[in-house]
C-alpha positions in Angstrom: 22.0 22.4 11.2 22.9 25.9 11.0 21.3 26.3 7.6 17.8 25.4 9.0 18.0 28.2 11.6 19.1 30.5 8.8 16.1 29.4 6.9 13.7 30.2 10.1 15.4 33.3 10.6 15.0 34.6 6.9 11.3 33.4 7.1 10.8 35.6 10.1 12.4 38.6 8.6 10.5 38.4 5.3 7.4 38.0 7.4 8.2 41.1 9.2 8.0 43.1 5.9 4.5 41.7 5.2 3.4 42.5 8.7 4.6 46.1 8.4 2.6 46.4 5.0 -0.4 44.8 6.4 -0.4 46.5 9.8 -0.3 50.0 8.3 -3.0 48.8 5.7 -5.3 47.7 8.4 -4.7 50.3 11.2 -4.4 53.3 8.9 -8.0 54.2 9.9 -7.0 54.2 13.5 -5.0 57.6 13.1 -6.7 58.8 10.0 -10.5 58.6 10.5 -10.8 61.7 12.8 -8.9 64.0 10.4 -10.7 62.6 7.5 -14.0 62.5 9.1 -14.1 66.2 10.0 -12.5 67.3 6.7 -9.7 69.0 8.6 -7.4 69.2 5.4 -7.1 67.7 2.0 -6.5 64.0 1.9 -3.0 64.0 0.8 -2.0 66.7 3.6 -3.3 64.2 6.2 -1.5 61.5 4.6 1.7 63.5 4.7 1.3 64.5 8.4 0.6 60.9 9.3 3.5 59.7 7.4 6.0 61.9 9.3 4.7 60.6 12.6 5.0 57.1 11.5 8.6 57.7 10.4 9.6 59.4 13.6 7.7 57.0 15.9 9.0 53.9 14.0 12.6 55.4 14.3 12.6 56.0 17.8 10.5 52.8 19.2 13.5 50.6 20.2 12.3 50.4 23.9 9.2 48.6 22.9 11.1 45.5 21.8 11.7 44.3 25.2 8.1 43.0 25.1 8.8 40.2 22.5 12.1 39.5 24.1 11.2 38.9 27.7 7.8 40.5 28.3 5.7 37.3 28.2 8.1 34.6 29.2 11.5 34.3 31.0 14.1 33.3 28.2 16.6 32.3 30.9 14.9 29.2 31.2 14.6 28.2 27.3 17.3 27.1 25.2 18.2 28.7 21.9 16.0 26.0 19.9 12.9 26.6 22.2 13.1 30.5 21.8 13.3 30.0 18.0 10.3 27.6 18.3 8.5 30.4 20.3 9.3 32.9 17.7 8.4 30.6 14.7 5.1 29.5 16.4 4.0 33.1 16.9 4.6 34.1 13.2 3.1 31.0 11.8 0.1 31.3 14.1 -0.3 35.0 13.0 -0.6 33.9 9.3 -3.1 31.2 10.0 -5.1 33.3 12.4 -5.2 36.0 9.9 -6.3 33.7 7.2 -9.1 32.4 9.3 -10.2 35.6 10.4 -10.3 37.2 7.0 -12.2 34.3 5.7 -14.9 34.8 8.3 -14.9 38.5 8.0 -13.8 38.9 11.8 -11.8 41.8 13.1 -8.4 41.4 14.6 -6.0 43.3 16.9 -2.3 43.0 16.0 -1.5 43.7 19.7 -3.8 41.0 21.1 -2.8 38.4 18.6 1.0 39.0 19.2 0.8 38.8 23.1 -1.5 35.7 23.0 0.5 34.1 20.3 3.8 34.3 22.3 1.9 33.5 25.6 0.3 30.4 24.0 3.7 29.2 22.5 5.6 29.9 25.7 3.1 28.3 27.9 3.2 24.8 25.6 6.9 25.0 26.0 6.8 25.5 29.7 4.6 22.7 30.1 6.7 20.3 28.1 9.7 21.3 30.2 8.0 21.0 33.5 6.9 17.4 32.6 10.4 16.5 31.8 11.9 18.2 34.6 9.4 18.2 37.7 11.7 20.9 39.6 10.5 23.4 37.1 7.2 25.1 37.5 5.1 26.4 34.6 4.5 29.7 36.2 8.2 30.5 36.8 9.1 29.7 33.2 6.3 32.5 32.3 6.8 36.0 33.2 3.2 35.9 34.7 3.5 39.4 36.3 4.3 41.3 33.2 2.1 39.0 31.0 -0.9 39.6 33.4 0.1 43.4 33.4 0.0 43.3 29.7 -3.2 41.5 29.4 -5.1 43.8 31.9 -3.6 46.9 30.3 -5.1 45.7 26.8 -8.5 44.8 28.0 -8.9 47.8 30.7 -7.9 50.2 27.7 -11.5 49.4 26.4 -13.4 50.8 29.4 -10.8 53.6 30.1 -10.9 54.9 26.5 -14.7 54.8 26.4 -14.9 56.5 29.7 -12.6 59.3 29.1 -13.7 59.9 25.6 -17.3 60.3 26.9 -16.3 62.5 29.8 -13.7 64.8 27.9 -16.0 65.2 24.9 -18.9 65.9 27.1 -16.9 68.8 28.7 -15.7 70.0 25.5 -19.1 70.2 24.0 -20.4 72.1 27.0 -17.6 74.7 26.6 -17.9 75.1 22.8 -21.5 73.9 21.8 -22.0 72.8 18.4 -21.6 76.3 17.0 -18.0 76.4 18.0 -17.2 79.5 16.2 -19.3 81.5 18.7 -17.2 80.3 21.7 -13.9 79.8 20.1 -12.8 83.5 20.2 -12.8 83.4 24.1 -11.2 79.8 24.3 -8.9 79.6 21.3 -5.8 80.4 23.3 -6.5 78.2 26.4 -7.8 75.3 24.5 -5.3 75.2 21.8 -2.3 75.7 24.2 -3.6 72.8 26.4 -4.1 70.7 23.4 -0.5 71.4 22.0 1.2 71.1 25.2 -0.5 67.8 26.0 0.5 66.5 22.6 4.1 67.6 23.0 4.4 66.6 26.5 3.2 63.0 26.2 4.7 62.5 22.6 8.1 63.9 23.4 8.5 63.4 27.3 6.6 60.4 28.0 6.0 58.7 24.7 9.5 58.9 23.7 11.1 59.0 27.2 12.2 55.5 27.1 13.3 55.3 23.6 16.7 55.7 21.9 16.3 59.6 21.8 19.5 61.7 22.0 18.3 64.4 24.2 16.0 62.4 26.4 18.2 62.9 29.7 18.0 66.7 29.1 14.3 66.6 28.6 13.7 64.6 31.7 15.8 67.2 33.8 13.9 70.2 32.6 10.3 68.6 32.1 8.6 71.3 34.3 10.4 74.3 32.6 9.5 72.7 29.0 5.7 72.1 29.9 5.3 75.7 31.4 7.1 77.3 28.5 5.1 75.3 25.9 1.9 76.2 27.4 2.6 79.8 27.4 4.1 80.1 24.0 1.4 77.8 22.4 -1.4 79.6 24.0 -0.2 82.9 22.7 0.5 81.5 19.2 -2.9 79.7 19.1 -4.5 83.1 20.1 -2.6 85.1 17.5 -3.3 82.5 14.7 -7.2 82.8 15.7 -7.0 86.7 15.5 -5.4 86.0 11.9 -8.5 84.2 11.1 -6.9 80.7 11.1 -8.9 77.7 12.3 -7.0 76.6 15.2 -9.0 73.3 15.5 -7.5 72.2 12.2 -4.1 72.7 13.6 -5.0 70.8 16.6 -6.5 67.9 14.6 -3.4 67.7 12.2 -1.1 67.9 15.3 -3.1 65.3 16.8 -3.1 63.3 13.8 0.9 63.6 14.0 0.9 62.5 17.5 -1.3 59.5 17.3 0.5 58.3 13.9 3.8 58.5 16.0 2.2 56.8 19.0 0.7 54.1 16.7 4.3 53.5 15.1 6.2 53.5 18.4 3.6 51.5 20.2 2.5 48.8 17.5 6.1 48.4 15.7 6.8 45.7 18.1 3.7 43.7 16.9 5.2 43.5 13.4 8.9 43.2 13.9 9.2 42.5 17.6 9.0 38.6 17.3 11.4 38.5 14.0 14.0 40.7 15.9 13.9 38.5 18.8 14.8 35.6 16.7 17.6 37.8 15.0 19.0 38.8 18.4 18.8 35.0 19.7 20.7 33.8 16.5 23.4 36.3 16.8 23.9 35.7 20.6 24.0 31.8 19.8 26.5 32.2 17.0 28.6 34.2 19.3 28.3 32.1 22.5 26.5 29.0 21.9 29.2 26.9 20.5 26.9 24.8 18.5 24.7 23.7 21.6 21.5 24.9 20.2 19.4 22.4 22.3 21.2 23.1 25.6 22.4 26.8 25.3 19.9 29.1 27.5 18.8 32.5 26.4 19.6 34.4 29.3 21.0 37.3 27.3 17.6 38.0 26.0 16.7 39.5 29.4 18.9 42.5 28.7 17.4 45.7 27.0 16.7 45.6 23.3 19.3 47.3 21.4 17.8 47.2 17.9 20.1 48.4 15.2 19.0 52.1 13.7 18.9 50.7 10.3 16.1 48.1 11.3 14.1 50.8 12.7 14.6 53.3 9.9 13.9 50.7 7.2 10.6 49.8 9.0 9.7 53.4 9.1 10.2 53.6 5.3 8.0 50.5 4.6 5.4 51.8 6.7 5.4 55.3 5.0 5.5 53.7 1.7 2.4 51.4 2.6 0.5 54.2 3.9 0.8 56.1 0.5 0.1 53.1 -2.0 -2.1 50.7 0.0 -5.7 50.5 -1.1 -6.8 49.8 2.4 -5.1 52.9 3.7 -6.8 54.9 1.1 -10.4 53.7 1.8 -10.3 55.3 5.0 -14.0 55.6 5.5 -14.4 52.5 7.5 -16.5 51.1 10.4 -15.4 53.6 13.1 -16.3 56.8 10.9 -19.7 55.3 10.2 -20.5 54.2 13.6 -19.3 57.6 15.1 -20.8 60.1 12.6 -22.9 63.1 13.8 -26.2 62.5 12.0 -28.5 59.8 12.8 -29.7 57.5 10.1 -29.7 53.9 8.7 -26.8 51.9 10.4 -24.5 49.5 8.4 -25.1 47.0 11.4 -28.3 45.2 12.4 -29.6 44.8 15.9 -29.0 42.3 18.5 -30.8 41.2 21.7 -28.1 42.2 24.1 -27.7 45.8 22.4 -31.6 46.3 22.6 -31.5 45.3 26.2 -28.5 47.6 27.1 -30.3 50.5 25.2 -33.4 50.0 27.2 -31.5 49.9 30.4 -29.4 53.0 29.5 -32.6 54.9 28.5 -34.1 53.9 32.0 -31.0 55.1 33.6 -30.8 58.2 31.7 -34.6 59.2 32.4 -33.9 58.8 36.2 -31.0 60.9 36.1 -32.8 63.5 34.1 -35.6 63.8 36.7 -32.8 63.9 39.6 -31.3 67.1 37.7 -32.8 70.5 38.4 -34.9 71.6 35.6 -33.0 74.8 34.9 -29.7 73.1 35.0 -31.0 70.4 32.6 -32.3 73.2 30.3 -29.1 75.0 30.0 -27.1 71.9 29.4 -29.6 70.9 26.6 -29.0 74.3 25.2 -25.2 73.7 24.8 -26.2 70.4 22.7 -28.3 72.2 20.1 -27.5 70.2 17.0 -29.4 72.8 15.0 -26.4 75.1 15.3 -23.8 72.6 14.4 -20.7 73.9 12.3 -19.6 71.1 9.8 -17.1 71.2 7.0 -18.7 70.2 3.7 -19.1 66.5 3.7 -17.8 65.8 7.3 -18.9 63.2 9.5 -18.5 65.1 12.7 -17.1 68.5 13.7 -13.6 69.5 14.5 -14.2 69.8 18.2 -15.0 65.9 18.5 -12.1 65.3 16.0 -9.6 67.2 18.2 -10.6 65.3 21.3 -10.6 61.8 19.7 -7.0 62.5 18.4 -5.5 64.2 21.4 -7.0 61.9 23.8 -6.2 58.7 21.8 -2.5 59.9 21.7 -2.3 60.6 25.2 -3.6 57.2 26.4 -1.6 55.2 23.9 1.7 57.5 24.7 1.1 56.6 28.5 0.9 53.0 27.7 4.0 53.3 25.8 6.0 55.0 28.4 4.9 52.3 30.9 6.2 49.7 28.1 2.5 48.3 27.8 1.4 47.5 24.4 -2.0 48.9 24.4 -3.9 48.1 21.3 -4.2 51.3 19.1 -7.2 49.8 17.5 -8.9 49.4 21.0 -8.2 52.9 22.1 -8.8 54.8 19.2 -12.0 53.0 18.2 -13.2 53.5 22.0 -12.5 56.9 22.4 -14.4 57.7 19.0 -17.3 55.7 20.4 -17.3 57.4 23.7 -17.2 60.8 22.1 -19.9 60.1 19.8 -22.0 58.9 22.7 -21.2 62.0 24.7 -22.2 64.0 21.6 -25.5 62.8 21.5 -24.9 61.1 18.2 -26.6 58.0 19.4 -30.2 58.7 18.9 -33.1 56.3 19.6 -33.0 55.5 16.0 -29.4 54.6 15.8 -28.2 53.5 19.2 -29.0 49.7 18.9 -27.3 49.7 15.6 -24.3 51.4 16.8 -23.9 49.4 19.9 -24.3 46.2 18.1 -21.4 47.2 15.7 -19.2 48.2 18.9 -20.0 44.9 20.4 -19.2 43.0 17.1 -15.8 44.7 17.0 -14.9 44.1 20.6 -16.2 40.6 20.5 -14.0 39.9 17.5 -10.9 41.1 19.7 -11.9 38.7 22.5 -12.1 35.8 19.9 -8.7 36.8 18.6 -7.3 36.4 22.1 -8.7 33.0 22.7 -8.0 31.6 19.1 -4.4 32.9 19.1 -3.6 31.3 22.5 -5.2 27.9 21.6 -3.6 27.7 18.0 0.0 28.8 19.3 -0.3 25.8 21.7 -1.1 23.2 19.2 1.6 24.5 16.7 4.2 24.7 19.3 3.5 21.2 20.3 3.5 19.9 16.7 6.9 21.9 16.4 8.4 20.5 19.4 7.5 16.7 18.9 7.9 17.0 15.0 11.3 18.6 15.1 12.8 20.5 12.1 10.7 18.5 9.7 7.5 19.7 11.2 9.0 23.4 11.2 9.8 23.3 7.6 6.3 21.8 6.8 4.7 24.6 8.8 6.7 27.1 7.3 5.6 25.9 3.8 2.1 26.0 4.9 2.3 29.5 6.3 3.9 30.6 3.0 1.1 29.1 1.0 -1.6 30.7 3.3 0.1 34.0 2.9 0.2 33.8 -1.0 -3.4 32.3 -1.3 -4.7 34.8 1.3 -3.2 37.8 -0.8 -4.5 36.4 -4.0 -7.9 35.7 -2.5 -8.0 39.3 -1.1 -7.4 40.6 -4.5 -10.0 38.3 -6.3 -12.6 38.6 -3.4 -12.6 42.4 -3.1 -16.3 43.3 -2.3 -17.5 45.2 -5.3 -20.5 46.5 -3.0 -18.0 48.0 -0.4 -15.8 49.4 -3.1 -18.9 51.0 -4.5 -20.1 52.1 -1.2 -16.8 53.8 -0.5 -16.9 55.6 -3.8 -20.6 56.7 -3.3 -19.4 58.3 0.1 -16.4 60.0 -1.6 -18.4 61.1 -4.5 -18.5 65.0 -4.9 -21.1 65.5 -7.6 -24.7 64.6 -7.3 -24.8 62.9 -10.9 -21.8 60.8 -10.2 -23.2 59.7 -6.7 -26.6 58.7 -8.3 -24.8 56.7 -10.9 -22.6 55.0 -8.4 -25.7 54.4 -6.2 -27.9 53.1 -9.0 -25.0 50.5 -9.9 -25.0 49.4 -6.2 -28.8 48.9 -6.2 -28.7 47.1 -9.6 -26.1 44.6 -8.4 -27.8 44.0 -5.1 -31.0 43.2 -6.8 -29.7 40.9 -9.5 -27.6 38.9 -6.6 -30.7 38.8 -4.6 -32.7 37.3 -7.7 -30.1 34.6 -8.1 -30.3 33.6 -4.4 -34.3 33.5 -4.6 -34.0 31.2 -7.7 -31.8 28.8 -6.0 -33.5 28.9 -2.8 -37.0 28.4 -4.5 -35.7 25.5 -6.4 -34.1 23.9 -3.0 -37.4 24.6 -1.2 -39.6 22.8 -3.7 -37.1 20.1 -4.3 -36.7 19.5 -0.5 -40.5 19.3 0.1 -41.5 16.6 -2.8 -38.1 14.7 -1.9 -38.8 14.8 1.8 -35.2 16.2 2.2 -35.1 17.8 5.7 -31.4 18.7 5.4 -31.9 20.7 2.2 -35.0 22.5 3.7 -33.0 23.3 6.9 -30.0 24.6 4.7 -32.7 26.6 2.6 -33.7 28.3 5.8 -30.2 29.0 6.8 -29.6 30.6 3.3 -32.7 32.7 3.5 -31.7 34.0 6.9 -28.1 34.8 5.6 -29.7 36.5 2.4 -32.0 38.6 4.3 -29.3 39.9 6.6 -26.9 40.7 3.6 -29.8 42.6 1.8 -30.6 44.5 4.8 -27.1 45.6 5.4 -26.8 46.5 1.7 -30.1 48.6 1.8 -28.7 50.4 4.9 -25.6 51.2 2.9 -27.8 52.6 0.0 -30.0 54.6 2.3 -26.7 56.3 3.8 -25.8 57.1 0.2 -29.4 58.6 -0.4 -29.2 60.9 2.5 -25.9 62.4 1.3 -27.8 63.7 -1.8 -29.7 66.9 -1.9 -33.4 66.9 -1.0 -34.9 68.2 -4.3 -37.8 66.8 -5.9 -36.0 64.5 -8.2 -34.1 63.0 -5.3 -37.3 62.3 -3.3 -38.8 60.6 -6.4 -35.8 58.3 -6.7 -35.8 57.7 -3.0 -39.5 56.5 -3.2 -38.8 54.2 -6.2 -35.8 52.8 -4.4 -37.4 52.1 -1.2 -40.5 50.4 -3.0 -38.0 48.1 -4.9 -36.2 47.4 -1.7 -39.3 46.5 -0.1 -40.6 44.1 -2.8 -37.1 42.3 -2.6 -37.7 41.8 1.1 -41.0 40.6 0.6 -39.7 37.7 -1.9 -37.4 36.5 1.0 -40.4 36.8 3.5 -42.6 34.7 1.0 -39.8 32.0 0.8 -39.2 32.0 4.5 -42.9 31.4 5.4 -43.0 28.7 2.8 -39.8 26.9 4.0 -40.9 27.0 7.6 -44.2 25.2 6.9 -42.3 22.8 4.5 -39.5 21.9 7.0 -42.0 21.3 9.8 -44.2 19.0 7.6 -41.2 16.9 6.6 -39.6 17.0 10.2 -42.8 15.3 11.6 -42.6 12.7 8.8 -46.3 13.5 7.8 -47.7 12.3 4.5 -45.7 13.3 1.5 -47.4 15.6 -1.0 -49.8 13.8 -3.4 -48.3 12.8 -6.7 -51.0 14.5 -8.7 -50.0 17.9 -7.0 -46.3 17.3 -7.9 -47.1 16.7 -11.4 -49.2 19.9 -11.9 -46.7 22.1 -9.9 -43.4 21.1 -11.2 -44.0 22.7 -14.8 -45.2 25.8 -13.2 -42.3 25.8 -10.9 -39.9 25.7 -13.8 -41.9 28.5 -15.5 -41.5 30.6 -12.2 -37.8 30.1 -12.1 -37.4 31.1 -16.0 -39.5 34.2 -15.2 -37.0 35.0 -12.2 -34.2 34.7 -14.9 -36.0 37.0 -17.3 -36.4 39.8 -14.5 -32.6 39.2 -13.7 -31.6 39.8 -17.5 -34.0 42.8 -17.5 -32.6 44.5 -14.5 -29.0 43.6 -15.5 -29.4 45.0 -18.9 -30.2 48.5 -17.8 -32.8 48.4 -20.5 -36.4 48.2 -19.8 -37.9 48.0 -23.4 -39.1 44.4 -22.4 -40.6 45.5 -19.1 -44.2 45.4 -20.7 -43.5 41.6 -22.0 -42.1 40.7 -18.4 -45.1 42.2 -16.8 -47.4 40.3 -18.9 -45.6 37.1 -18.4 -45.7 37.7 -14.7 -49.5 38.3 -14.8 -50.1 35.2 -17.0 -48.2 32.9 -14.4 -50.1 34.6 -11.4 -53.5 33.8 -13.3 -52.3 30.3 -13.5 -51.3 29.9 -10.0 -54.5 31.5 -8.8 -56.6 28.9 -10.7 -54.4 26.3 -9.2 -55.0 27.5 -5.6 -58.8 27.6 -6.2 -58.5 23.9 -7.5 -56.5 23.0 -4.4 -58.8 24.6 -2.2 -61.6 22.3 -3.5 -59.5 19.3 -3.1 -58.8 20.4 0.4 -62.5 20.2 1.3 -62.8 16.8 -0.3 -59.5 15.3 1.2 -59.2 12.7 3.7 -57.9 13.4 7.3 -54.6 12.0 6.6 -54.1 13.9 3.4 -55.3 17.3 4.8 -51.9 18.3 6.3 -50.3 17.5 3.0 -52.9 19.4 1.1 -52.6 22.5 3.3 -48.8 22.6 2.8 -49.3 22.3 -0.8 -51.9 25.2 -0.6 -49.4 27.4 1.4 -46.7 26.8 -1.2 -49.0 28.1 -4.0 -50.1 31.2 -2.0 -46.3 31.9 -1.4 -45.5 31.5 -5.1 -48.3 33.8 -6.0 -46.8 36.4 -3.4 -43.4 35.9 -5.1 -44.8 36.6 -8.6 -46.8 39.6 -7.3 -43.4 41.1 -5.7 -41.5 40.2 -9.0 -43.9 42.0 -11.2 -43.7 45.2 -8.9 -40.0 44.9 -8.9 -39.9 45.1 -12.7 -42.3 48.3 -12.5 -40.3 49.9 -9.7 -37.0 49.2 -11.5 -38.5 50.8 -14.8 -39.5 54.0 -12.8 -36.1 54.3 -11.1 -34.1 53.8 -14.4 -36.4 56.5 -16.1 -35.6 58.8 -13.2 -32.0 58.2 -13.9 -31.9 58.8 -17.6 -34.2 62.0 -17.5 
């Protein structure tokens, strides 16, 4: 029996290593995006600073391990086997959850998943125990007060981070304005001193106050003297550095990166290794005192404070640092939050939603009311502090150093407060919502971008809430299977988890989205020629993908109509809607890339051909959407089928249209437009044939009986939309030819 628990323990520890790598890869953007987005320092310097913070935070984060040991449930009521079942359930659920969410492309939070996986597993085991022993109450077995405190802290952090991010950034912007170099000489010392003091106070005194830090007792006794001394010294040093022409905001941003990466490691390390280390501690205690009674020995010893060996913490720090430097995900730091919080308005990588549109309209009405309530002179003065025409940005930066410093310092403080209270606040929640709040206060959400950015925020937050519910439910199911299935079920589920883990990593490598990689490369490109080359490749790949989809949807549409296959028609409508949303997203990304290029005459010419080509692609989708709607309605109502004569004359033309789409596909994919003239001639010939067919059908419609009128009109509509499809295919050839000529000149 002992060998089974050793295998379970080995599985937990191996998974802890995978979680450390995946956690840093997924969450690196949380503590890197502000420094990278503001171009505070070269990328490698920012990584080095973050690596130091991660190593220190991981090495001193022992206190947070208590959350996984007894923060969610009371281990004194559970046997060793039940505790191991809870731990194993949590990690298996985590793998399944990540696999599902990665497949669906939904965002997750490691903190939320860890808390609700433990809660779901413990709840299931508590229910089973209470059924077997009516004297036990489910709520007594769970640490409900602490669990509720943790859950409330996680979700309140969303509102708190957004509120303080907005308020603090608004104050900072009023003080500094967008041309911070004008006001910095007067505020350098005090602002720099306060920022550095806040970082040191919360990181050293609060953030590490409950950790295994050698001098914490002395620090706690001399807190007031340390804070005052730090404020005086740092203020003087910052003022002197400013006089020496050093940009102190860059120093604050790098210090904030250090503090936030330290807070991330100290706060989130429990999400990655807390459960496996709980299993290890339980096993060690059982081997020392359990006498082999794995199904009756209670784990009351887990209620004591965690005493994680230093070598585990140091090894975790090393793994996280290595992952930070070598993970592709960590390297591609230009992620959702940078895009959503950038300074300039423009096309968004998210669409819009009804809720977002309603919230924006409501917020605009409230803002207009408040604007009328504020005296005009005060309003004018405040507006003068938000003059974006004077903005001081580093080359290629998404926002300025003032906002970056607020994002980092404030996020670090909020997370450190949670860490000092042993509340596992989600680093993702806090950093993302602070960034969103600061961008809102900075008036970066204009009328043209507010709906898109709010939709993006809601999409991310919605994914977090889905994570909570999914983790809780899946953990209950898996815990029940393990409890009733015994060791056979445990071994089987471990095998499933290992398969999913291996399969997920393989699929992740195979399914790397070339469009997203290209988009990141476009944003990182320094030279205009390189940027345009990458952008044209992005456009080309997007267009040929769309042509494949249009061809398949056109075939399904006509087959569904003539075969009266309603399911196929509905599936085609769903595909068309999905293709339209994907193409719009790709077009928004490409527009962002175009906006990063210079505004010379050549770029403006390329811009025109790009937008004309994108419009023709959308018009093809719209033509098929209109046709599919009419066809689906006709078949759904069980009206008369399309006459056999119409089918016989249309199907050969349908096949020629599909061949023409394939020819345009090959033409664009080859990047050589020698055959563009031939393609246009073929398109013109097909259009003339379809026009003649349309005229013939109109004559038939006038002569058709009342019973055949609906079918005749549906067929006529199909011919009209086929003609529209051919028109836009010919236009796409011409626009692609002009775009390629602009590129080669």
